[in-house]
C-alpha positions as CSV (number, residue, x, y, z in Angstrom):
1,M,-28.5,116.9,-20.5
2,L,-28.1,116.6,-16.7
3,L,-29.5,113.0,-16.8
4,S,-27.0,112.1,-19.6
5,L,-24.1,113.5,-17.6
6,C,-25.2,111.5,-14.5
7,L,-25.5,108.3,-16.5
8,L,-22.1,108.9,-18.0
9,L,-20.5,109.4,-14.6
10,L,-22.2,106.3,-13.2
11,G,-21.0,104.3,-16.2
12,S,-17.4,105.5,-15.7
13,C,-17.5,104.8,-12.0
14,R,-18.7,101.2,-12.7
15,Q,-16.0,100.8,-15.3
16,G,-13.4,102.2,-12.9
17,S,-14.6,99.8,-10.2
18,K,-14.3,96.8,-12.6
19,N,-10.7,97.9,-13.5
20,D,-9.8,98.2,-9.9
21,L,-11.1,94.7,-9.1
22,A,-9.1,93.4,-12.1
23,L,-5.9,95.0,-10.8
24,L,-6.5,93.6,-7.3
25,Q,-7.0,90.2,-8.8
26,E,-3.8,90.5,-10.9
27,A,-1.8,91.7,-7.9
28,S,-3.0,88.8,-5.7
29,L,-1.3,86.5,-8.3
30,H,2.1,88.1,-8.0
31,T,2.6,88.3,-4.2
32,A,6.0,86.7,-4.6
33,Q,7.1,89.8,-6.6
34,P,6.4,92.9,-4.4
35,D,7.6,95.3,-7.0
36,S,5.0,94.0,-9.5
37,V,2.3,94.2,-6.8
38,M,3.2,97.8,-6.0
39,D,3.1,98.7,-9.7
40,L,-0.3,97.2,-10.1
41,L,-1.7,98.8,-7.0
42,G,-0.3,102.1,-8.1
43,Q,-2.6,102.0,-11.1
44,I,-5.7,102.2,-8.9
45,V,-6.4,105.9,-9.1
46,R,-8.7,106.2,-6.0
47,P,-7.9,103.5,-3.5
48,D,-9.8,105.5,-0.9
49,C,-13.0,104.9,-2.8
50,L,-12.7,101.1,-2.6
51,Q,-15.3,99.4,-0.4
52,G,-15.7,96.1,1.5
53,K,-13.5,93.2,0.3
54,A,-11.7,95.2,-2.3
55,R,-10.6,97.7,0.3
56,A,-9.4,95.0,2.6
57,D,-7.6,93.2,-0.2
58,Y,-5.8,96.4,-1.2
59,A,-4.7,97.1,2.4
60,L,-3.4,93.5,2.8
61,L,-1.6,93.4,-0.5
62,Y,0.0,96.8,-0.1
63,T,1.2,96.1,3.5
64,E,2.5,92.6,2.5
65,A,4.5,94.1,-0.4
66,L,6.0,96.7,1.9
67,N,7.0,94.0,4.3
68,K,8.7,92.0,1.6
69,Q,10.6,95.2,0.5
70,D,11.6,95.7,4.2
71,R,9.7,99.0,4.2
72,I,6.8,98.1,6.4
73,G,7.4,101.0,8.9
74,T,5.3,101.8,12.0
75,D,2.0,102.9,10.6
76,D,-0.7,100.3,11.4
77,S,-3.8,102.2,10.1
78,L,-3.9,100.4,6.7
79,I,-3.5,96.8,8.0
80,K,-6.2,97.5,10.6
81,L,-8.7,98.2,7.8
82,A,-8.0,94.7,6.5
83,L,-8.1,93.2,10.0
84,G,-11.5,94.8,10.7
85,Y,-13.0,93.3,7.5
86,Y,-11.5,89.9,7.6
87,S,-12.2,89.3,11.3
88,K,-16.0,89.6,10.4
89,Q,-16.3,88.5,6.8
90,A,-13.3,86.2,5.9
91,P,-11.6,84.4,8.7
92,G,-8.7,82.1,7.7
93,I,-5.5,82.8,5.9
94,P,-6.3,86.5,5.0
95,L,-7.1,87.2,8.7
96,A,-3.9,85.3,9.8
97,K,-1.8,87.3,7.3
98,S,-3.3,90.6,8.7
99,Y,-2.4,89.6,12.2
100,F,1.1,88.6,11.1
101,L,1.7,91.9,9.3
102,L,0.4,93.8,12.3
103,G,2.9,91.9,14.4
104,R,5.7,93.0,12.1
105,I,4.6,96.6,12.5
106,C,4.4,96.2,16.3
107,Q,8.0,95.0,16.2
108,Q,9.0,98.1,14.3
109,Q,7.2,100.2,16.9
110,G,9.3,98.5,19.6
111,N,6.3,96.8,21.2
112,D,7.4,93.1,21.2
113,T,4.7,92.2,23.8
114,L,1.9,93.3,21.5
115,A,3.7,91.7,18.5
116,L,3.7,88.4,20.4
117,K,0.0,88.7,21.2
118,V,-1.1,89.3,17.6
119,N,1.2,86.6,16.3
120,L,-0.5,84.1,18.6
121,Q,-3.8,85.4,17.2
122,A,-2.5,84.8,13.7
123,L,-1.6,81.2,14.6
124,A,-5.1,80.7,16.1
125,A,-6.7,82.1,12.9
126,L,-5.0,79.7,10.6
127,P,-7.0,76.6,9.6
128,S,-5.8,73.5,11.4
129,Q,-3.6,71.0,9.6
130,T,-2.6,73.4,6.9
131,Q,1.0,73.8,6.0
132,D,0.8,77.3,4.5
133,R,3.8,79.7,4.2
134,T,2.0,82.1,6.5
135,R,2.2,79.5,9.3
136,M,5.9,79.2,8.8
137,L,6.4,83.0,9.0
138,V,4.2,83.3,12.1
139,N,6.1,80.5,13.8
140,Y,9.4,82.2,12.9
141,D,8.3,85.5,14.4
142,L,6.9,83.7,17.5
143,G,10.2,81.9,17.9
144,Y,12.2,85.1,17.5
145,L,10.1,87.0,20.0
146,Y,10.2,84.3,22.6
147,H,14.0,84.1,21.9
148,Q,14.3,87.8,22.6
149,K,12.3,87.6,25.8
150,G,14.4,84.7,27.1
151,F,11.8,81.9,26.8
152,Y,14.1,79.6,24.9
153,R,12.1,76.4,25.1
154,Q,9.0,78.1,23.7
155,A,11.1,79.6,21.0
156,L,12.4,76.1,20.2
157,L,8.9,74.7,19.8
158,H,8.0,77.4,17.2
159,Y,11.3,76.9,15.4
160,R,10.6,73.2,15.1
161,E,7.2,74.0,13.6
162,M,9.0,76.3,11.1
163,Q,11.4,73.5,10.3
164,K,8.5,71.1,9.4
165,Y,7.4,73.5,6.7
166,V,10.9,74.1,5.4
167,D,11.5,70.3,5.2
168,A,8.3,70.0,3.1
169,H,8.9,73.1,1.0
170,P,12.7,73.5,0.7
171,D,13.9,77.0,-0.1
172,T,17.6,77.9,0.5
173,T,16.9,81.2,2.3
174,D,14.2,79.6,4.5
175,C,16.5,76.6,5.2
176,Y,19.3,79.0,6.3
177,I,17.0,81.0,8.6
178,A,15.6,77.8,10.2
179,A,19.0,76.3,10.6
180,Y,20.8,79.2,12.2
181,S,17.7,80.0,14.4
182,M,17.7,76.4,15.7
183,G,21.5,76.6,16.2
184,D,21.3,79.8,18.3
185,I,18.5,78.3,20.5
186,F,20.5,75.1,21.1
187,M,23.5,77.2,22.0
188,L,21.5,79.1,24.7
189,L,20.1,75.7,26.0
190,N,23.7,74.4,26.2
191,R,22.9,71.6,23.8
192,Y,26.2,72.1,21.8
193,D,26.0,69.0,19.7
194,S,22.6,70.0,18.3
195,A,23.8,73.6,17.8
196,Y,26.9,72.4,15.9
197,H,24.7,70.2,13.6
198,Y,22.4,73.1,12.7
199,Y,25.3,75.6,12.3
200,Q,26.9,73.2,9.8
201,E,23.7,73.1,7.8
202,A,23.4,76.9,8.0
203,I,26.9,77.5,6.7
204,S,26.2,75.1,3.8
205,F,23.1,77.1,2.9
206,A,24.9,80.4,3.3
207,R,27.5,79.3,0.8
208,Q,24.9,78.2,-1.6
209,L,23.3,81.7,-1.4
210,E,26.8,83.2,-1.7
211,N,26.0,85.6,1.1
212,E,29.1,86.8,2.9
213,S,27.2,88.3,5.8
214,Y,25.4,85.0,6.5
215,E,28.6,83.0,6.2
216,R,30.5,85.3,8.5
217,Y,27.8,85.2,11.2
218,I,27.8,81.4,11.2
219,I,31.6,81.2,11.3
220,R,31.6,83.5,14.3
221,Q,28.9,81.3,16.0
222,L,31.0,78.2,15.3
223,C,34.0,80.0,16.8
224,L,32.0,80.8,19.9
225,H,30.8,77.1,20.0
226,A,34.4,75.9,19.9
227,R,35.4,78.2,22.8
228,L,32.4,77.1,24.9
229,T,33.2,73.5,24.3
230,G,36.9,74.0,25.2
231,N,38.3,73.5,21.7
232,R,40.6,76.5,21.5
233,Q,42.5,75.2,18.4
234,Q,39.2,74.9,16.5
235,A,38.2,78.4,17.6
236,K,41.5,79.8,16.3
237,A,40.9,78.0,13.1
238,Y,37.5,79.6,12.7
239,L,39.0,83.0,13.5
240,Q,41.8,82.4,11.0
241,E,39.1,81.6,8.4
242,I,37.4,84.9,9.0
243,V,40.7,86.8,8.7
244,D,41.7,85.0,5.5
245,T,38.3,85.4,4.0
246,Y,37.5,88.9,5.1
247,G,40.9,90.7,5.3
248,N,39.4,94.1,6.3
249,D,37.8,92.5,9.5
250,F,40.3,94.1,11.9
251,Y,38.4,93.2,15.0
252,N,38.4,89.4,14.4
253,K,42.0,89.6,13.2
254,A,42.9,91.3,16.5
255,V,40.9,88.7,18.5
256,L,42.9,86.0,16.6
257,F,46.2,87.6,17.6
258,K,45.1,87.9,21.2
259,E,44.2,84.2,21.2
260,E,47.7,83.4,20.0
261,G,49.3,85.6,22.6
262,N,50.6,88.2,20.2
263,A,49.7,91.3,22.2
264,D,51.4,93.8,19.9
265,S,49.6,92.7,16.8
266,A,46.4,92.4,18.7
267,S,46.7,95.9,20.0
268,F,47.6,97.2,16.5
269,Y,44.4,95.7,14.9
270,F,42.2,96.6,17.9
271,L,43.3,100.2,17.4
272,K,42.3,99.9,13.7
273,A,39.0,98.4,14.8
274,T,38.2,101.5,17.0
275,K,37.5,103.3,13.7
276,N,34.8,100.8,12.7
277,S,31.5,102.3,11.7
278,Q,29.6,100.1,14.3
279,I,29.6,101.5,17.8
280,I,29.5,98.1,19.4
281,T,32.7,97.1,17.6
282,R,34.4,100.3,18.7
283,A,33.3,99.7,22.3
284,M,34.5,96.1,22.4
285,S,37.8,97.1,20.8
286,F,38.5,99.6,23.6
287,Y,37.5,96.9,26.1
288,H,40.1,94.5,24.7
289,L,42.7,97.2,24.6
290,F,42.0,97.9,28.3
291,Q,42.5,94.2,29.0
292,L,45.8,94.1,27.1
293,H,47.3,97.2,28.7
294,R,45.9,97.3,32.2
295,K,49.1,95.8,33.7
296,A,51.9,97.0,31.4
297,H,50.5,100.5,30.8
298,P,47.9,101.5,33.4
299,D,47.7,105.1,32.1
300,W,46.7,103.8,28.6
301,A,44.3,101.4,30.2
302,C,42.5,104.3,32.0
303,V,42.1,106.0,28.6
304,Y,40.8,102.8,27.0
305,V,38.4,102.0,29.7
306,D,37.0,105.6,29.7
307,S,36.6,105.3,25.9
308,F,34.9,101.9,26.4
309,H,32.4,103.4,28.9
310,I,31.8,106.4,26.6
311,Y,30.9,104.2,23.6
312,K,28.9,101.8,25.8
313,D,26.9,104.8,27.1
314,S,26.6,106.0,23.5
315,L,25.3,102.7,22.4
316,Y,22.8,102.6,25.2
317,A,21.7,106.2,24.4
318,L,21.5,105.3,20.8
319,R,19.2,102.4,21.5
320,Q,17.1,104.6,23.8
321,T,17.0,107.3,21.2
322,D,15.9,104.8,18.6
323,K,13.2,103.6,20.9
324,I,12.1,107.1,21.5
325,E,12.1,107.9,17.8
326,R,9.9,104.8,17.2
327,L,7.5,105.8,19.9
328,T,7.5,109.4,18.5
329,A,6.9,108.2,15.0
330,A,4.1,106.0,16.3
331,Y,2.6,108.9,18.2
332,R,2.9,111.2,15.2
333,Q,1.2,108.6,13.0
334,E,-1.6,108.3,15.6
335,V,-2.0,112.1,15.6
336,D,-2.1,112.2,11.8
337,R,-4.6,109.3,11.8
338,Q,-6.8,111.1,14.2
339,K,-6.5,114.3,12.2
340,E,-7.4,112.4,9.0
341,E,-10.4,110.9,10.8
342,A,-11.5,114.4,12.1
343,D,-11.1,115.8,8.5
344,R,-13.1,112.9,7.2
345,R,-15.8,113.4,9.7
346,E,-15.8,117.2,8.9
347,N,-16.0,116.5,5.2
348,A,-18.8,114.0,5.8
349,I,-20.7,116.6,7.8
350,Y,-20.3,119.1,4.9
351,L,-21.2,116.5,2.4
352,W,-24.4,115.4,4.2
353,G,-25.2,119.0,5.0
354,G,-24.9,119.9,1.3
355,I,-27.0,116.9,0.4
356,G,-29.6,117.9,3.0
357,I,-29.8,121.5,1.8
358,T,-30.0,120.3,-1.8
359,L,-32.8,117.9,-1.0
360,L,-34.6,120.6,1.0
361,L,-34.3,123.0,-2.0
362,C,-35.5,120.3,-4.3
363,G,-38.5,119.6,-2.0
364,I,-39.4,123.3,-1.9
365,V,-39.1,123.6,-5.7
366,I,-41.3,120.4,-6.2
367,F,-43.8,121.7,-3.6
368,F,-44.2,125.1,-5.4
369,F,-44.3,123.3,-8.8
370,I,-47.2,121.0,-7.6
371,Q,-49.1,124.0,-6.1
372,H,-48.6,126.0,-9.3
373,K,-49.8,122.9,-11.3
374,K,-52.9,122.6,-9.0
375,R,-53.7,126.3,-9.4
376,R,-53.4,126.0,-13.2
377,Y,-55.7,123.0,-13.2
378,L,-58.3,124.8,-11.1
379,L,-58.2,127.9,-13.4
380,L,-58.6,125.6,-16.4
381,E,-61.5,123.8,-14.8
382,K,-63.2,127.1,-13.8
383,Q,-62.8,128.4,-17.3
384,L,-64.2,125.1,-18.7
385,V,-67.3,125.3,-16.3
386,A,-67.8,129.0,-17.3
387,N,-67.6,128.1,-21.0
388,R,-70.1,125.2,-20.5
389,L,-72.5,127.5,-18.6
390,A,-72.3,130.2,-21.3
391,A,-73.0,127.5,-23.9
392,I,-76.0,126.2,-22.0
393,K,-77.3,129.8,-21.5
394,E,-76.9,130.5,-25.2
395,Y,-78.6,127.2,-26.0
396,V,-81.6,127.9,-23.7
397,A,-81.9,131.4,-25.0
398,E,-81.9,130.2,-28.6
399,Q,-84.6,127.5,-27.8
400,N,-86.6,130.1,-25.9
401,R,-86.6,132.3,-28.9
402,R,-87.7,129.5,-31.2
403,N,-90.4,128.0,-29.0
404,P,-91.4,130.3,-26.1
405,E,-94.6,128.5,-25.2
406,A,-92.9,125.1,-24.7
407,W,-90.2,126.7,-22.5
408,K,-92.8,128.6,-20.5
409,T,-94.6,125.3,-19.8
410,M,-91.3,123.7,-18.8
411,R,-90.4,126.5,-16.5
412,Q,-93.8,126.2,-14.8
413,E,-93.3,122.5,-14.3
414,I,-89.8,123.0,-12.9
415,A,-91.2,125.7,-10.5
416,A,-94.0,123.3,-9.4
417,K,-91.4,120.5,-8.7
418,E,-89.2,122.9,-6.7
419,T,-92.2,124.1,-4.7
420,Q,-93.3,120.5,-3.9
421,T,-89.7,119.7,-2.9
422,L,-89.6,122.7,-0.5
423,I,-93.0,121.8,1.0
424,G,-91.8,118.3,1.6
425,Q,-88.6,119.5,3.3
426,F,-90.6,121.8,5.5
427,Q,-93.0,119.1,6.6
428,E,-90.0,116.9,7.5
429,T,-88.6,119.6,9.7
430,V,-92.0,120.1,11.5
């Protein structure tokens, strides 16, 4: 009964393992659809029981799906499982993807330096001369990180590498990202002609995507470009386009009136913009109000500049708080991870202790069973010898009764042989 139960459990485990591998294989074919991947991975009942490549594949697919859903978070424990396996067993694109996703998590943690390091490792892990989408994503992140740190020429090099992939594999969203990234870098390098060229491409892609946020950003950048190049009329035209297209954008409407010299209308819309949900928009609105009224109404200007400093300090505090929250979340996750490892070690100790005690008890039972079996065999052998001896005695007694003279002669011969044997042994000792 026990053996049948064990065989049944073993069979179900093997069947479950086969099903899990099939689900992982199916999920790997739908990486472009993160919702489908999460649904398939959710059907794996015990992902913690996966081993080796299956465990690494699960960790990579799950983290990749979270990244595509913009839910990657700050917990790096799962992707490090994949990284540990692929770094030893499967270098190449899986290893590069693991480094890339770890870089995304590092960015969420606020550790851009580590993110830059692991993305460089991702780039080194990719096979040379391969134009994989992973290479494009890694180059984009490297460009973005160098951009944030002020290394604009290094950022431009990686954006150019990204552009190569986009040219070979055109995708509207990728084309937009590459174009506006190149435009931003050229603006910072004061190469305004190149920046204008890429911004024109970017606004075309934004309109194809019908994304108002993308389009508004590019128009603002074009407005900034026009101001920096001294084309004030073109800058006003871009502002007017923003106002006409997005009527509830009070801040840009106020900037437009300020550019035209209409202080009253500008002040009116800047006051409306101070109720914007974004703190930075409120702060800049108060700053513009201070500039508009510092000569005509100094008392108002004092109030506006105080409000500007309050919101500026709030913005700084908010950023610091966000950074602290990220660090706190990372610390809590590390504590939770260490606690899980401690629980796992404790469970392992209990498990192996239970197995050891079970084996010891089994050994004791087997030992006593063998001793009992040996004793039983000895008793049976003793009984058999006794039965044989009794049978021989009975046979001899029967023969002695039937032919006493012959047995008497035989006993004398046996006694004579024993006597001769004893004499010989005595002579050998002397």
